[in-house]
C-alpha angles and dihedrals in degrees: 000000000000091000129004117244121250121278091253094052092045091049093051094050093046093045092054088066103026109030113215124231114276115216124205130186110239116216106202090171089071092058116065119226104241094174124232132303118252113236132166091221112077095200091059097039126220146205094277099063117122115275095227092072091074097027096075092049092046091049090051091049092050090048090049092052092047098048096041091053088053096045096044108119118234123219091229092062094239119142129205129222114249117249131209091261091054094052091046090051090051090048090055092053094043088060088057107066094197092050091045092055091045091051091051091051091047093052092047087054088053091049092047093050093048092042094053093046103042112011106037095060088064089058095054090120089078091066092072132050113285118228114233092237091056097048097098095044092049091050091051093047092048092051091049093051094045093046091054091049092046092051089051094048098045100038092086090049092051090050090053092049093060093059100047118107128196132052093248092054091048091053091047091047092051091051091047094048091046089055090054092045092052091050091048092052090048090052091054094049093049094047095057121060101260100213092045091049091050094049093045092049090048090053092049092048091048091052090049093050094044094048093046091049090052092048094049097041114123107175093171092058092042091051091055092057137044092242133069112239099188109130128217115216137183093191111144095021114116097237094142092048090053090053093049090051093050093251095111103076129090092324093058091044091055090047090051090048091052091048092048093049091049091049092050090048093056133359097028094060098031094064121116089248091064102037121123112295101233095166104050093024090221134131121268093201093098089054090050091050092051091049091053092050098042104036118004101048096045092049094049090043091056091046091054090049091055094045094049097037092231134088111272124192126186115231122225089257091054092052090046091053092048090049092049089052091052093047091048090052091051091048090052091053091049092045091054088064097034094123091057091049091051090049091052096046129168092026089057095056090118093060091048091051089053089056091045091056089058093046091052092054095038133064140232092303092062092048091049089052092053092048093048092049093049093046091051093049091048092052093049101040109025117022099072137098093261093067116084121227090245090056092049091049092048092052090045090056091048090048091055091054094043097048093042084058092049094045120012090192091069095230095120091045090053091055099046098037096057096085092048093048091051090047094050092049089056095056116090097214098048097095094045093049092049091048093048090047091056091062100034126109124230129205128220090279091056095248127133117265119229091348134100113260091230090061101047131057102206091195090064090047091055090048091054091052092051100037124113124249093210120120113270122214112209099215133022092208092068093061106081092180095058106117091189094060116140127184120257116267115275092233095050120121125249092260096046116134119188102209126194089225113078098178125118095245091068089061095041094050090048093063094085141025113282096238094051092046095047090049092054093044090050090054093050091045091053092052090047093050092050091052099035122113099191107105091198095054089209096157094047092048092050091050093053091048089049091054092047089057091055105029137045104285091217090066091059096060093111092053092050091049091051091052090048090051090055093049093045089051091055091048091048091051090052090055093044096043108022093162090060094060099034112113127203115265111244118245123240090253091056090049092049092049090056093059111092120223092244091056139252136223118256092239092054091049093048090051088063093057104025092109093053105043141020123253096254090051090048095050092048092052093046090060089059099048108028144051126216118234110171109307095338135084121223126190117258117243094210124101114270120229115261111278115246118246108273115258116246107261116246112258117242110242107222119207108254090341093305127111102230137184129188137203120203112211129194095221095200093065098039124084117257108296131205111276099186113138127201141149110290121213111283099251093045092051090054091045093054091055092054090044089056090054092049091048092051091054095049100039107047100272094302116153132226129233105204121217105205094188091059095054121109122204137183120219137191116204120192121201135174094268105020149013123236122201124188123185128208099352123161113278094240090062089052092049092053096049091043089057089060088061096045132098094265094061116103112196091210097050107025124184136300124213089257091051091055093048093051099043094046097034086227131154114258094240092057092048092051091049093051094046092049090048095053092043089057090049090051092237094123133017136199118247108240096223107032097031090224122140119242137176115270100223096175130027093218092069112119103238132161120247112269118264113245114261133184113275136186125265117273091265092055092110091058118113091221125078115255121238091252092050092051091045093053091044092054094039095103091055091048092048092051092051092048092049093051092045093052092044094051102032102034130234118343139179124239098243133037134076093290094031127123095262095052093045090053091051093049096048104031115052091193092060106093099150135109141239094282092062091046091053089051090052091049090050090053091047091049090054089052092050094246099119138018131210124229109182106299094343130088123207136179118255 
């Protein structure tokens, strides 16, 4: 029923089936006592029977009439004071248990009748839903109405109690009044909808607890200590009144339990005292546990004692369950924002530790909830086209750290990382971004240096810098001599592998097949070595060693050869141009200044100058500037001899007036390099010839095959109003701008694109790239009428903005061939293979196990492309009349 009917309606319906007792007031005074008839036959009575047989009954009847007249409730609400006769009448009935019980029932009937007629109409608000905001006011109004009625009903009884004498009568009176009180409380409970009363009381209690917690909250004091000092108070709430009215029993306990659970699910754990600890990055669960034990549990315990009227004490198990409920509520709040905490790792370590505390106490269900929540948030907020690959990789790295913190076994990580791993494998640029990130540099802010942010995942770069070079065993189960072996977790998946290595690189490198990944890394490493300026190649060497500890070392032969080529090139340059690498020998004063006052070992001091002087020179100078005391060197206090005048440094002899540097590459081990040829600037062309002669003399008559497209040059351009300097630009850009300063340049006519192609014997794409580059640097401009390109001598010239022209892809300046360039270069070979396959094997489809794409990959190792590239090839072949399409099948003509 939506709302229970009124007490009067319920009474009428129930009475129509089960008639209630009807009480009348006997009036023995109106019937004279004529005695009894004597009769010789005892069964039929007679007038001569003893008078006491009817005297006790008559006395009881007179007492009944007297007390019922006194206890009868008036409609006007006025009560009378009990007289001696009334108390004596009650005493007579109290000595008769049956009469006493009957009197209690009669008075409860009086109370019920008066209650239904005069009191219950004032409680009509309970017959409709109660708004949450009106819960407290309705409780207060109900208590006021019921207290007034209770005072009216029990005032006559209290007056009678004061006039009774005798311990037996007092005991009997207490039992009789308790019977009436219990009936009165039962009447109240049955006249108000029970469920609505419980919910309304729970709302009022919740509001009281929430408001008191807000009033007593002191986050500044709590923050200075490891314990929360916020108090919970029920002051002002009518707990005792509820007990006196019979509303404080099991119903009130359930209402208080509902209110407490609601408080612990919201305001109690959302306070500033228990927010995520971003500063110390520690868990606030211990503080929550202490608050439950010190403040929450004692306050609720006292409230239950008042509501029940008896002392109530929580057991250790009760407090533990309350604490577990609070921790679970906090974990649910943290789990709802788990994606944000993963994104903000490591600053959000405190929130993750809060969740971990719940997982430790919970079971498989709690872990499944965390995994399901994280998977759902990933699907909604990350795995979509709007998220860049760098962003996905960054969150994946953070997720590895976060879930390794939640579960060191890696089981939870295995479950939540599966969707991201599948998504990353499906993106074309994932491998290249990972490879570039391995060789990138990061600044103090953690951002990539000299690289676009959409090409480098700085989180992976930091992991590479902090990773271990120790050998990594993929699976503990394969090591039979491991005395620390433990079985795999019982809740692990079928593909779970518990690795000894817990670093992020193990998960990153496991995204793709080793061969594909090594191939991409080798390409990026080659590009990095060609552009690198570090003569030691420390970062590149460490990366190769890192891969060797995780992959099959034999698959990294090409990378090791490329590093060896770079080192051999440096050594060869030192032999060819010794003056270029010769450093000035430090003076004795410089050596003495480097010795600290508290001493230094000789090996440490020599390490500071090993690149500038030989060991004999170093030892001779040390004798002049330092004293030995044990194993340490200390600076001498004596005056050093005057330093000789520094020798004039040997001048570096540039080749043909140009400072040059060479790199010798073993082409078999390097990825496919650019093979474009063009006319180099005049001085550089002469310098390369002399370099070839020097190389032949220092390398056993071996010859060089120059790759013009791989060369980098630096230029300095002087104009009437400015000077432009460009460092390490591709050689074809230098050749184009050098032509504008040559003898064939006419300042009135300039050059066209075709002129540049013919004079430099350069591919059109390289010419367009160079022209666009110098236009952007405002070195040349395009004439608005003729379309020719001329030198921009002054910036104040009024020129029109350049017309857009086709340019190369962003990786055009790379010394390596792009995937598209290699694909188009090998296209004739692929077309020939496809034509022979369709002619010999019949029509085939593009996809499928026996399709054209899969057959190309199986037979041709150089074919690493997909179905889109195959469809492009077939389209070109169809235009040439080599193949024909029939639905989804392709056949040779």
